[in-house]
N, C-alpha and C positions, 0 to 999 in steps of 0.2 A: 937498689934501690935510689934517683934521680930525686936532687932538692928541688922543690916548687920554693920557686924566689919569693916571699912577700914583703913588698914597697915598704920602706919606712915612713913612722909618721915624718918625719924631716922632710921627703924626697914628696909624699903625698903634699907639706904645707909647698915646697920651691914648685914644682908644681902650679897649685894654686893661684899661691905669686903671679907666676910668670902670667896664667890668663888674664887675672886679671890685670897686670898692668897692662897688656894689648888691650883686654876691652878702651880699661882709659884710653892709651890713646890713638884709638877709631875712631872713639868719641869727641877726644882735642881736638880731632885734624878736621872731623866735620864741620864743629867751633868754628876752626878760625878758617877751611875756606866756605864757610856756606856767612861770613859773619865779618870775612877782611880781602880774600880772593872775588867773590863775586856774594856782595852784599844787595844785588836785590833781592828783593821776595815778588816786585808784584809789576808787570811793565801794558799795562792795555791801551790801545787808539780805541777811542770814536771818537768818525769822522762827525762832521755841523756840518753837513754843506759837501758842493760841491769843492772849493779850496781856501775847504780849515777843519782841523781836524783838535782833538781834546787828548791829550797823552801822560794819561795817570799810572806815576810810578810809591811801589813806597817801598822801603829800603831796614833791612835787617838794623843800620846807623842811621843817625842822623846825618845829612849831604846833602850840600847845593849841589844842585843840577838842572841841564843845559836838554836839548836834544841836538841833534844833526841828521838834518832828512834829506833830500833829492830824489833823483829821476833813476839815478843812477848808484850806483856801488858805491863806485871810486869816483864820485864827486858830492861829496855832506855838504850841506853850508849848514850854522848851527846857529839857535835859538839864543835869547841873551842867560845868562847864568840866575838862578833863581835867587833870590834876595834875602830867605835865610836858612838859616840846615833846620831839613826837618826828615820825619820820617814816612810822608805823605804829601805829596806832590802834585799838581794835576797844570800843567804845563798847554800855551795855544800852541797849535803851529799855523802857521797864516800864509800863502800866498800856494796853494799846491796847484796845478796844475791838473785841470776837471779828464776827469778817464781816459788818468794815468798808472803804471803803477811810483808806489814810489815805497825810499827805500826809508829809513832809523834808527837813531842804536840811540842810548841813551851815555853821555858825558855824568860822572857823580862826583864831586868829593871830597872827604869826610871834614873834619875839622883839626887835623895834624897837614892838610893841605896833599895827603892821597890819593890819586887818580885812580877810577874805577871804571869801566869804560864794559857796553854789554855788550852781544851780538846782535848783528844788524839783522831788522823785521822787512817784512814787506809788506802792503795793502793796498 
């Protein structure tokens, strides 16, 4: 008769610890990604007439921000950098051309000087 293998208590504990370590690593990686690689939580644009828009930015860490925008993805001009570090900011973009598609991206800097950049959006 063949003997049936019964896992030992040490094996079960080892497997559980490996599983918990893996879950902890995934949680830490998600936290690192959302906080340090892409800290922007919300980016919204609201048109204020034909030649002006307001960009609302919410971030996971306090940032100084600026908007780069233009009618082409390759040639973007920038607004001034915000004065204070904040997790919620609203920046105005002026001088837009009426009836044209505009492209924009958000740039941010944390208190350590690390620079973050959003993808390019259009509106």
